[in-house]
KOLBAKOL-53918 format. One record per residue: x, z, y of N, C-alpha, C, O, CB in turn; residue number from 0. Coordinates in Angstrom, 2 decimals, always signed. Last residue first. Glycine has a CB too. Layout:
<pts>
      n_x      n_z      n_y     ca_x     ca_z     ca_y      c_x      c_z      c_y      o_x      o_z      o_y     cb_x     cb_z     cb_y  num
        X        Z        Y        X        Z        Y        X        Z        Y        X        Z        Y        X        Z        Y  NUM
...
</pts>
This chain:
<pts>
      n_x      n_z      n_y     ca_x     ca_z     ca_y      c_x      c_z      c_y      o_x      o_z      o_y     cb_x     cb_z     cb_y  num
    +8.28   +12.30    -8.39    +9.75   +11.43    -7.94   +10.24   +12.82    -8.42   +11.44   +13.09    -8.42   +10.21   +10.73    -6.00  149
    +5.08   +11.85    -7.74    +5.67   +12.04    -9.25    +7.43   +11.51    -9.29    +7.82   +10.59   -10.01    +4.60   +10.91   -10.45  148
    +4.25   +11.88    -5.60    +4.80   +10.85    -5.83    +4.98   +10.34    -7.33    +5.02    +9.24    -7.89    +5.85   +10.99    -5.21  147
    +2.87   +14.31    -5.51    +1.90   +13.67    -5.54    +2.16   +12.20    -6.06    +1.35   +11.44    -6.59    +1.37   +13.80    -4.36  146
    +5.34   +15.94    -5.42    +3.90   +16.26    -6.31    +3.01   +15.16    -6.60    +2.46   +15.02    -7.69    +2.95   +17.24    -5.56  145
    +7.22   +15.18    -3.59    +7.44   +15.31    -5.10    +6.14   +15.25    -5.94    +5.99   +14.59    -6.97    +8.17   +16.67    -5.40  144
    +5.50   +15.77    -1.65    +5.73   +14.30    -1.67    +6.30   +14.45    -2.95    +5.76   +13.64    -3.70    +6.66   +13.56    -0.47  143
    +5.57   +18.66    -1.47    +3.99   +17.89    -1.70    +4.15   +16.80    -2.00    +3.22   +16.31    -2.64    +2.99   +17.75    -0.59  142
    +8.00   +18.85    -1.32    +7.48   +19.49    -2.17    +6.62   +18.66    -2.57    +6.65   +18.02    -3.62    +7.08   +20.61    -1.87  141
    +8.93   +17.80    +1.15    +9.82   +17.12    +0.46    +8.97   +17.74    -1.66    +9.26   +17.26    -2.75   +11.87   +17.84    +1.19  140
    +7.25   +19.48    +2.84    +6.68   +18.51    +2.65    +7.40   +17.76    +1.24    +6.69   +17.24    +0.38    +6.69   +17.82    +3.96  139
    +8.90   +22.10    +2.38    +7.05   +22.34    +1.81    +6.91   +20.73    +1.87    +6.37   +20.37    +0.83    +5.56   +23.45    +3.21  138
   +11.42   +21.73    +3.32   +11.20   +21.58    +2.30    +9.74   +21.74    +1.85    +9.55   +21.37    +0.70   +11.99   +22.23    +1.82  137
    +9.99   +21.13    +6.12   +10.65   +19.79    +5.59   +10.67   +20.23    +4.01   +10.12   +19.45    +3.24   +12.39   +19.39    +6.34  136
    +9.70   +23.80    +6.99    +8.70   +23.14    +6.87    +9.37   +21.15    +5.91    +8.74   +20.36    +5.20    +8.00   +23.24    +8.76  135
   +12.70   +24.51    +6.58   +11.44   +25.02    +5.96   +10.11   +24.14    +5.75    +9.58   +23.85    +4.67   +11.06   +26.11    +6.75  134
   +13.92   +23.29    +8.40   +14.28   +22.84    +7.52   +13.25   +23.78    +6.42   +13.29   +23.37    +5.26   +15.81   +22.85    +7.55  133
   +11.46   +21.95   +11.26   +12.63   +22.74   +10.56   +12.80   +22.46    +9.24   +12.11   +21.58    +8.72   +12.47   +24.17   +10.61  132
    +9.37   +19.80   +11.13    +9.59   +20.96   +12.76   +10.67   +21.78   +12.44   +10.99   +22.48   +13.40    +8.15   +22.25   +13.22  131
   +10.21   +16.48   +10.88    +9.04   +17.57   +10.50   +10.49   +18.77   +11.67   +11.52   +18.68   +12.34    +8.61   +18.02    +7.91  130
    +9.83   +12.93    +9.91   +10.22   +14.28   +11.00    +9.91   +15.27   +10.90    +8.70   +15.17   +10.73    +9.90   +14.34   +12.13  129
   +10.47   +10.76    +8.07    +9.61   +11.43    +8.14   +10.28   +12.55    +8.94   +11.33   +13.03    +8.50    +9.03   +11.63    +6.92  128
   +10.50    +7.22    +7.60   +11.62    +8.25    +7.90   +10.47    +9.41    +8.33    +9.52    +8.96    +8.97   +12.94    +7.72    +9.27  127
   +10.70    +5.13    +4.80    +9.87    +5.89    +5.55   +10.64    +6.93    +6.31   +11.46    +7.57    +5.65    +8.85    +6.45    +4.73  126
   +11.62    +1.85    +3.96   +11.74    +2.86    +4.23   +11.18    +3.56    +4.91   +10.86    +3.00    +5.95   +12.40    +2.91    +4.40  125
   +10.81    -1.15    +3.26   +11.10    -0.42    +2.30   +11.46    +0.87    +2.67   +11.74    +1.47    +1.63   +11.96    -0.96    +1.62  124
   +10.54    -1.82    +6.47    +9.75    -2.79    +5.02   +10.11    -1.73    +3.76    +9.02    -1.60    +3.20   +10.73    -4.80    +4.58  123
    +9.66    +1.23    +7.54    +9.83    -0.09    +7.89    +9.49    -1.09    +6.48    +8.51    -1.07    +5.74   +11.41    -0.22    +8.48  122
    +8.17    +3.74    +9.40    +8.09    +2.96    +8.58    +8.94    +1.46    +8.94    +8.96    +0.80    +9.97    +6.71    +2.94    +8.39  121
    +7.79    +6.82   +10.60    +8.43    +5.42   +10.98    +8.33    +4.85    +9.90    +8.40    +5.71    +9.03    +9.87    +5.31   +11.48  120
    +5.72    +9.70   +11.27    +6.07    +8.91   +10.67    +6.84    +7.64   +10.92    +6.27    +7.19   +11.92    +5.29    +8.83   +10.28  119
    +5.46   +13.26   +12.26    +5.38   +11.90   +12.43    +6.13   +11.21   +11.78    +7.24   +11.67   +11.51    +5.50   +11.55   +13.51  118
    +5.47   +15.96   +11.61    +5.56   +15.70   +13.15    +4.87   +14.40   +13.03    +3.78   +14.29   +13.58    +7.17   +15.63   +13.92  117
    +4.42   +17.31    +8.65    +4.32   +15.97    +9.23    +4.88   +15.97   +10.76    +3.74   +16.00   +11.21    +2.77   +15.49    +9.18  116
    +3.09   +19.67    +7.81    +4.26   +19.89    +7.68    +4.97   +18.36    +8.45    +6.15   +18.45    +8.79    +4.53   +20.26    +6.06  115
    +0.28   +19.26    +7.51    +0.85   +20.09    +8.73    +2.46   +19.77    +8.71    +3.00   +19.63    +9.82    +0.53   +21.90    +8.55  114
    -0.77   +15.99    +6.74    -0.58   +17.37    +6.32    +0.52   +18.04    +7.61    +1.29   +17.43    +8.37    +0.15   +17.38    +4.56  113
    -2.56   +13.60    +7.10    -3.01   +14.89    +8.37    -2.13   +16.25    +7.50    -2.62   +17.37    +7.52    -5.42   +15.31    +8.54  112
    -3.36   +11.68    +5.46    -3.53   +12.68    +5.09    -2.89   +13.86    +6.03    -2.78   +14.99    +5.57    -3.18   +12.58    +3.88  111
    -2.74    +9.74    +7.32    -3.68    +9.76    +7.36    -4.22   +10.81    +6.11    -5.41   +10.78    +5.80    -3.97    +8.50    +7.48  110
    +0.28    +9.16    +6.84    -0.14    +9.49    +8.40    -1.87   +10.20    +8.12    -2.15   +11.20    +8.79    -0.15    +7.64    +9.60  109
    +0.48    +8.83    +3.99    +0.83   +10.08    +4.67    +0.43   +10.42    +5.91    +0.21   +11.58    +6.26    +2.02   +10.19    +4.75  108
    -0.60    +6.03    +4.39    -1.68    +6.99    +3.14    -0.96    +8.80    +3.78    -1.70    +9.76    +3.97    -1.02    +6.43    +0.54  107
    +0.93    +4.86    +6.16    +0.22    +5.24    +6.44    -1.35    +6.37    +5.88    -2.31    +6.96    +6.37    +0.37    +4.37    +6.77  106
    +3.27    +4.83    +3.92    +3.40    +5.74    +5.32    +1.73    +6.03    +6.00    +1.34    +7.16    +6.29    +4.51    +4.69    +6.66  105
    +2.51    +3.38    +2.44    +2.84    +4.73    +1.69    +2.81    +5.50    +3.48    +2.33    +6.56    +3.89    +4.78    +4.75    +0.47  104
    +2.50    +1.23    +3.76    +1.42    +1.38    +3.18    +1.26    +2.51    +2.75    +0.12    +2.93    +2.57    +1.25    +0.64    +2.38  103
    +5.34    +0.52    +4.82    +3.86    +1.14    +4.94    +2.50    +1.37    +4.12    +1.53    +1.93    +4.63    +3.45    +0.58    +5.76  102
    +6.60    +0.44    +2.50    +6.64    +1.09    +3.13    +5.59    +1.41    +3.73    +4.88    +2.36    +3.41    +7.34    +0.89    +3.57  101
    +6.21    -1.97    +0.30    +5.23    -1.11    +0.52    +5.37    -0.01    +1.32    +4.45    +0.79    +1.18    +4.87    -0.73    -0.49  100
    +8.10    -4.13    +0.43    +7.25    -4.79    +1.39    +6.09    -3.64    +0.51    +5.11    -4.20    +0.03    +7.09    -6.88    +1.40   99
    +9.91    -2.92    -1.70   +10.74    -3.56    -0.82    +8.78    -3.98    -0.87    +8.19    -4.09    -1.94   +12.50    -4.68    -1.23   98
    +9.55    +0.14    -3.29    +9.80    -1.13    -3.45    +9.62    -1.55    -2.03    +9.25    -0.74    -1.18    +8.95    -1.81    -4.50   97
   +11.00    +2.87    -0.56    +9.92    +2.36    -1.56   +10.25    +1.01    -1.95   +11.10    +0.45    -1.26    +8.45    +2.35    -0.97   96
   +12.64    +6.48    -0.11   +12.69    +4.51    -0.36   +11.32    +3.98    -1.26   +10.80    +4.48    -2.26   +14.42    +3.90    -1.61   95
   +12.35    +8.56    +2.62   +11.18    +7.54    +1.10   +11.92    +6.38    +1.28   +11.97    +5.57    +2.21    +9.00    +7.06    +1.37   94
   +13.82   +10.62    +3.82   +13.50    +9.80    +4.07   +12.76    +9.21    +2.53   +12.91    +9.80    +1.45   +14.52    +9.26    +4.80   93
   +13.48   +13.93    +6.34   +13.14   +12.95    +4.94   +13.08   +11.55    +4.20   +11.90   +11.32    +3.93   +12.23   +13.05    +4.78   92
   +14.36   +15.53    +9.01   +14.17   +14.53    +8.66   +14.76   +14.17    +6.98   +15.90   +14.15    +6.53   +14.65   +13.84    +9.75   91
   +15.85   +18.05    +9.10   +13.93   +17.99    +9.69   +13.92   +16.55    +9.15   +12.84   +16.55    +8.56   +13.37   +18.12   +11.93   90
   +17.90   +18.50    +8.19   +17.73   +19.19    +7.94   +15.78   +19.88    +8.88   +15.10   +20.88    +9.10   +19.17   +19.59    +8.00   89
   +19.28   +15.45    +7.17   +18.92   +16.17    +7.79   +18.32   +17.53    +7.92   +18.30   +17.52    +6.69   +18.61   +15.67    +8.05   88
   +17.66   +13.77    +4.64   +18.71   +13.20    +6.26   +18.78   +14.10    +7.15   +18.31   +13.70    +8.21   +18.14   +11.92    +7.27   87
   +16.27   +13.92    +1.89   +16.93   +15.12    +3.10   +17.73   +13.84    +3.74   +18.37   +13.05    +3.04   +18.22   +16.81    +2.38   86
   +14.17   +11.80    -0.27   +15.66   +12.61    +0.39   +15.23   +13.32    +1.31   +14.05   +13.42    +1.62   +16.91   +11.72    +1.08   85
   +12.84   +10.18    -2.78   +12.48   +11.81    -1.86   +14.21   +11.91    -1.66   +15.12   +12.03    -2.48   +11.46   +13.65    -3.10   84
   +12.44    +6.85    -4.18   +13.41    +7.99    -3.69   +12.72    +8.83    -2.34   +12.26    +8.37    -1.30   +14.98    +7.24    -3.22   83
   +10.30    +5.14    -4.64   +11.04    +5.51    -5.50   +12.59    +6.17    -5.12   +13.63    +5.96    -5.74   +11.05    +4.41    -6.24   82
    +7.08    +4.69    -4.65    +7.79    +5.29    -4.11    +8.91    +5.24    -4.76    +8.60    +5.30    -5.95    +7.38    +6.28    -3.86   81
    +5.24    +3.42    -6.06    +5.61    +1.98    -4.72    +7.07    +2.82    -4.30    +8.02    +2.22    -3.80    +4.03    +1.74    -2.78   80
    +3.71    +4.40    -7.71    +4.09    +2.94    -8.48    +5.09    +2.48    -7.31    +5.71    +1.42    -7.41    +2.57    +1.64    -8.81   79
    +2.07    +5.65    -6.10    +2.85    +6.47    -6.52    +3.93    +5.47    -7.02    +5.09    +5.75    -6.71    +2.22    +7.44    -7.47   78
    -0.42    +4.32    -5.21    +0.89    +4.31    -4.23    +2.23    +4.78    -5.19    +3.33    +4.26    -4.97    +0.65    +5.54    -2.79   77
    -2.54    +5.37    -7.17    -1.75    +4.09    -7.24    -0.33    +4.07    -6.15    +0.76    +3.73    -6.61    -2.89    +2.81    -6.83   76
    -2.00    +8.26    -5.94    -1.93    +7.68    -7.33    -1.52    +6.31    -7.49    -0.38    +6.01    -7.86    -3.17    +7.76    -7.95   75
    -3.20    +9.02    -3.53    -1.90    +9.02    -3.74    -1.40    +8.36    -4.77    -0.31    +7.81    -4.60    -1.52   +10.11    -3.81   74
    -5.57    +9.81    -3.24    -5.17   +10.63    -3.84    -3.68    +9.86    -4.29    -3.12   +10.17    -5.34    -6.22   +11.09    -4.83   73
    -6.63    +7.31    -1.61    -6.46    +8.81    -0.65    -5.96    +9.60    -1.56    -5.64   +10.61    -0.93    -7.88    +9.60    +0.03   72
    -6.92    +4.34    -1.85    -5.77    +5.48    -2.86    -5.64    +6.01    -2.01    -4.72    +5.68    -1.26    -4.31    +5.19    -3.64   71
    -9.06    +3.21    -0.26    -8.81    +3.33    -1.56    -8.30    +4.24    -2.53    -8.80    +4.75    -3.54    -8.32    +2.67    -1.67   70
    -7.29    +4.03    +2.73    -8.90    +4.05    +1.97    -8.77    +4.17    +0.65    -8.35    +5.25    +0.25    -9.85    +2.69    +2.15   69
    -4.72    +2.59    +1.65    -4.13    +4.24    +2.48    -6.45    +4.45    +1.88    -6.78    +4.93    +0.79    -3.21    +4.14    +5.57   68
    -5.53    -0.01    +1.32    -4.88    +0.58    +0.28    -4.72    +2.07    +1.04    -4.40    +2.73    +0.05    -3.44    -0.27    -0.22   67
    -6.22    -0.85    +3.68    -6.89    -1.18    +2.18    -6.80    +0.23    +1.22    -7.56    +1.05    +0.70    -5.89    -2.58    +1.32   66
    -4.23    -0.80    +5.79    -5.34    +0.55    +5.31    -6.30    +0.54    +4.59    -7.18    +1.41    +4.55    -6.02    +1.14    +6.20   65
    -1.87    -2.17    +5.03    -1.88    -1.00    +4.45    -3.21    -0.16    +4.70    -3.43    +0.90    +4.10    -0.72    -0.35    +4.88   64
    -3.34    -5.22    +3.01    -2.81    -4.93    +4.44    -3.16    -2.59    +4.20    -4.04    -1.94    +3.63    -4.32    -6.24    +6.17   63
    -1.64    -6.29    +0.68    -2.80    -5.97    +1.05    -2.65    -5.22    +2.21    -1.64    -4.51    +2.28    -3.48    -5.39    +0.09   62
    +0.43    -8.74    -0.57    +0.81    -6.90    -0.51    -0.63    -6.82    +0.78    -0.41    -7.42    +1.83    +3.17    -6.23    +0.40   61
    +1.85   -11.16    -2.46    +0.49   -11.11    -1.41    +0.71    -9.54    -2.02    +0.97    -9.15    -3.15    -1.37   -12.28    -1.73   60
    +5.50   -11.83    -2.52    +4.46   -11.74    -2.95    +3.26   -11.19    -2.25    +3.61   -10.63    -1.21    +4.69   -11.24    -3.85   59
    +8.24   -12.31    -1.28    +7.88   -13.40    -2.44    +6.29   -13.12    -2.94    +5.75   -13.97    -3.65    +9.05   -13.20    -3.91   58
    +8.22   -10.47    +0.92    +9.29   -10.80    -0.09    +8.31   -11.21    -1.56    +7.89   -10.53    -2.50   +10.48    -9.27    -0.32   57
    +4.67   -10.83    +1.30    +5.83   -10.34    +1.78    +7.01   -10.49    +0.69    +6.65   -10.66    -0.47    +5.59    -8.90    +2.20   56
    +1.98   -12.13    +3.23    +3.43   -12.20    +1.92    +4.48   -11.86    +2.09    +5.29   -12.36    +2.88    +3.95   -13.38    +1.43   55
    -0.77    -9.80    +3.51    +0.52   -10.41    +4.04    +1.32   -10.88    +2.52    +1.33   -10.41    +1.38    +1.51    -9.11    +5.09   54
    -3.96   -10.39    +4.26    -3.18   -10.03    +3.43    -1.84   -10.61    +3.76    -1.73   -11.75    +4.22    -3.67   -10.30    +2.24   53
    -6.48   -10.24    +5.72    -5.38    -9.47    +6.37    -4.18    -9.31    +5.83    -3.33    -8.56    +6.30    -5.70    -8.33    +6.60   52
    -8.72   -10.50    +5.15    -8.35    -9.59    +4.27    -6.89    -9.28    +5.47    -6.52    -8.18    +5.88    -8.13   -10.25    +2.42   51
    -8.62   -12.79    +5.93    -9.65   -12.58    +6.06    -9.43   -11.55    +6.36    -9.69   -11.16    +7.50   -10.38   -12.81    +5.33   50
    -6.48   -14.49    +4.53    -6.78   -14.65    +6.05    -7.60   -13.70    +6.65    -7.48   -13.59    +7.87    -7.40   -15.88    +6.34   49
    -7.65   -14.80    +2.13    -6.43   -13.75    +2.06    -6.41   -13.49    +3.82    -6.33   -12.35    +4.28    -4.66   -14.56    +1.25   48
   -10.02   -16.13    +2.04   -10.28   -14.71    +2.28    -8.97   -14.20    +2.44    -8.96   -13.07    +2.92   -11.08   -13.97    +1.17   47
    -8.56   -18.72    +2.81    -9.71   -18.17    +3.62    -9.60   -16.83    +3.82    -9.30   -16.23    +4.85   -11.00   -18.39    +3.04   46
    -7.96   -19.38    +0.45    -6.69   -19.11    +1.37    -7.48   -18.48    +2.80    -6.89   -17.84    +3.66    -5.66   -20.77    +1.73   45
   -10.13   -18.98    -1.36    -8.85   -18.17    -1.46    -7.79   -18.03    +0.06    -7.16   -17.08    +0.55    -7.97   -19.00    -2.73   44
   -10.46   -21.74    -0.59   -11.28   -20.25    -0.08   -10.69   -19.12    -0.59   -10.94   -18.12    +0.08   -12.84   -20.07    -0.56   43
    -8.45   -23.82    -1.33    -8.69   -23.48    +0.62    -9.54   -21.70    +0.00    -9.01   -20.63    +0.30   -10.51   -25.31    +1.97   42
    -8.78   -22.87    -3.91    -7.46   -22.29    -3.60    -7.90   -22.55    -1.92    -7.74   -21.58    -1.18    -5.87   -23.19    -4.37   41
   -11.78   -21.72    -4.94   -10.75   -22.93    -5.10    -9.84   -21.86    -4.22    -9.99   -20.67    -3.95   -11.18   -24.82    -4.37   40
   -14.08   -19.87    -7.44   -13.12   -19.92    -5.78   -12.07   -21.35    -5.82   -11.73   -21.85    -6.89   -11.75   -18.13    -5.60   39
   -16.27   -17.99    -8.45   -16.17   -19.44    -8.12   -15.56   -19.48    -7.40   -16.04   -19.17    -6.31   -17.04   -20.16    -7.80   38
   -15.53   -15.90   -10.77   -15.24   -15.94    -9.50   -15.30   -17.29    -9.69   -14.73   -17.90   -10.60   -14.04   -15.23    -8.90   37
   -14.88   -14.64   -13.10   -15.94   -15.15   -13.33   -16.26   -15.65   -11.96   -17.46   -15.91   -11.87   -16.84   -14.27   -13.98   36
   -11.94   -13.64   -13.75   -13.17   -12.23   -13.32   -14.47   -12.78   -13.12   -15.38   -11.98   -12.94   -12.86   -11.30   -11.73   35
   -10.67   -16.23   -14.33   -10.60   -15.54   -15.42   -11.58   -14.39   -15.00   -12.21   -14.00   -15.99    -9.13   -15.17   -15.84   34
   -10.50   -16.73   -11.62   -11.27   -17.41   -11.90   -12.14   -17.26   -13.43   -13.25   -17.65   -13.79   -10.60   -18.41   -11.66   33
    -8.83   -14.52   -10.40   -10.08   -14.86   -10.01   -11.08   -15.32   -10.92   -12.16   -14.77   -11.13    -9.97   -15.68    -9.15   32
    -6.54   -15.77   -11.48    -7.25   -14.63   -11.95    -8.79   -14.38   -11.12    -9.76   -13.96   -11.76    -6.20   -13.35   -11.75   31
    -6.38   -18.25   -10.76    -6.36   -18.29   -11.84    -6.95   -17.24   -12.17    -7.84   -17.32   -13.02    -5.36   -18.50   -12.27   30
    -6.36   -17.76    -7.57    -7.09   -18.41    -7.95    -7.57   -18.43    -9.72    -8.75   -18.57   -10.06    -6.57   -19.41    -7.38   29
    -3.80   -16.50    -7.91    -4.72   -15.26    -7.93    -6.08   -16.24    -8.09    -7.00   -15.69    -8.70    -4.63   -14.09    -6.35   28
    -1.90   -18.70    -9.05    -2.11   -17.36    -9.37    -3.22   -16.91    -9.31    -3.87   -16.78   -10.35    -1.50   -16.62    -8.78   27
    -2.64   -20.08    -5.66    -2.65   -20.95    -7.52    -2.55   -19.59    -8.55    -3.70   -19.49    -8.97    -0.71   -22.28    -7.97   26
    -1.39   -18.59    -4.48    -2.48   -18.33    -4.15    -3.06   -19.03    -5.44    -3.89   -18.47    -6.16    -2.86   -18.74    -2.72   25
    +1.42   -15.76    -5.72    +0.69   -17.61    -5.09    -0.40   -17.23    -5.30    -0.76   -16.22    -5.90    +0.95   -19.35    -5.95   24
    +1.98   -13.55    -7.16    +3.30   -14.25    -5.99    +2.84   -15.66    -5.38    +3.55   -16.45    -4.76    +5.00   -14.66    -6.93   23
    +1.05   -10.54    -7.30    +0.64   -11.78    -7.47    +1.52   -12.49    -6.38    +1.73   -12.19    -5.21    -0.94   -11.93    -7.34   22
    +1.71    -8.03    -9.00    +2.75    -9.15    -7.95    +2.38   -10.48    -8.01    +3.00   -11.40    -8.55    +4.41    -9.26    -8.36   21
    -1.30    -5.66    -9.44    -0.07    -6.27    -9.82    +0.59    -7.15    -8.45    +0.20    -7.07    -7.28    -0.40    -7.26   -11.19   20
    -2.90    -4.50    -8.26    -2.97    -3.81    -9.64    -1.98    -4.87   -10.35    -1.87    -4.95   -11.57    -4.69    -3.67   -10.39   19
    -3.30    -4.82    -5.48    -3.43    -3.38    -5.39    -2.99    -3.93    -7.31    -2.43    -2.87    -7.57    -5.32    -2.39    -4.62   18
    -4.47    -7.29    -5.91    -3.32    -7.59    -5.52    -2.49    -6.21    -5.33    -1.29    -6.25    -5.07    -3.47    -8.46    -4.34   17
    -6.80    -6.71    -7.82    -5.87    -8.26    -8.27    -4.52    -7.52    -7.47    -3.57    -7.18    -8.17    -6.59   -10.31    -7.34   16
    -8.30    -5.45    -5.57    -7.72    -4.46    -6.95    -6.86    -5.70    -7.32    -5.76    -5.43    -6.85    -9.06    -3.80    -8.44   15
    -8.61    -7.59    -3.59    -7.70    -6.35    -2.85    -7.45    -6.10    -4.23    -6.30    -6.44    -4.50    -8.44    -4.94    -1.73   14
   -10.43    -9.42    -4.84    -8.91    -9.62    -4.27    -7.40    -8.36    -4.10    -6.19    -8.27    -4.30    -9.30   -10.04    -2.75   13
   -12.39    -7.59    -5.46   -11.37    -8.45    -6.44   -10.35    -8.54    -5.82    -9.35    -7.86    -6.09   -11.70    -9.85    -6.86   12
   -13.39    -7.89    -2.72   -13.01    -6.31    -3.51   -12.01    -6.47    -4.59   -11.02    -5.75    -4.72   -14.40    -5.54    -4.32   11
   -14.02   -10.92    -2.54   -13.33    -9.96    -1.24   -12.43    -8.31    -2.73   -11.34    -8.08    -3.26   -15.50    -9.02    +0.46   10
   -15.79   -11.00    -3.71   -14.73   -11.04    -4.49   -13.44   -10.81    -3.10   -12.23   -10.57    -3.08   -14.76   -12.63    -5.51    9
   -18.01    -9.55    -3.02   -17.45    -9.30    -4.45   -16.07    -9.65    -4.60   -15.26    -9.03    -5.29   -18.19   -10.07    -5.49    8
   -18.43   -10.88    -0.77   -17.60    -8.96    -0.51   -16.98    -8.49    -2.49   -16.16    -7.72    -2.98   -19.74    -7.06    +0.25    7
   -19.37   -13.13    -1.52   -17.73   -12.90    -1.18   -17.23   -11.66    -0.81   -16.06   -11.34    -0.59   -17.27   -13.70    -0.08    6
   -22.18   -12.09    -2.79   -20.49   -12.95    -3.18   -19.35   -13.18    -2.77   -18.38   -13.42    -3.49   -20.40   -13.98    -3.28    5
   -23.47   -11.11    +0.21   -23.08   -10.33    -1.26   -21.83   -11.18    -2.48   -20.76   -10.68    -2.82   -24.81   -10.23    -2.20    4
   -23.27   -13.31    +1.10   -22.67   -12.84    +1.33   -21.67   -10.94    +0.79   -20.65   -10.26    +0.84   -23.27   -13.29    +2.15    3
   -23.29   -16.85    -1.12   -24.19   -14.98    -0.29   -22.77   -14.09    +0.19   -21.62   -14.19    -0.23   -25.39   -13.46    -2.08    2
   -22.84   -20.00    -0.75   -22.32   -18.45    -1.57   -23.22   -17.44    -0.21   -23.54   -17.46    +0.98   -19.82   -18.09    -1.65    1
   -24.00   -22.79    -2.36   -23.70   -21.95    -0.64   -23.18   -20.41    -1.35   -23.31   -20.07    -2.53   -25.71   -21.65    +0.73    0
</pts>
């Protein structure tokens, strides 16, 4: 019988593995967890993925946005998802991300509570960020480029 400590450790390992790579199936995740010393089966991993609210997007598993935002508040792990930052008018900025990662990036931006950001809307691979003026948009774009190194 597994303990709460074992399950918590396994959940932590699953989230870390999903953030670090492109896991495409449960069998692959089972193999990676076993390699780290976790006693798992495909059915236990399936339950863990459901409990963790992991999504399957574009053929790979993606941790829930809240988990990414909480663990990576410095944006370092999210930087690899951001592909492009550009203006779309005097107060609308567009961020293009890898497919399935826009929501995670948008949640982190929202949680940062930057004064330049009026609001965000995210899709699968695109984020729209509203600012109040061209001046605040310029400040935001500089901040985004600094954090995401784009």
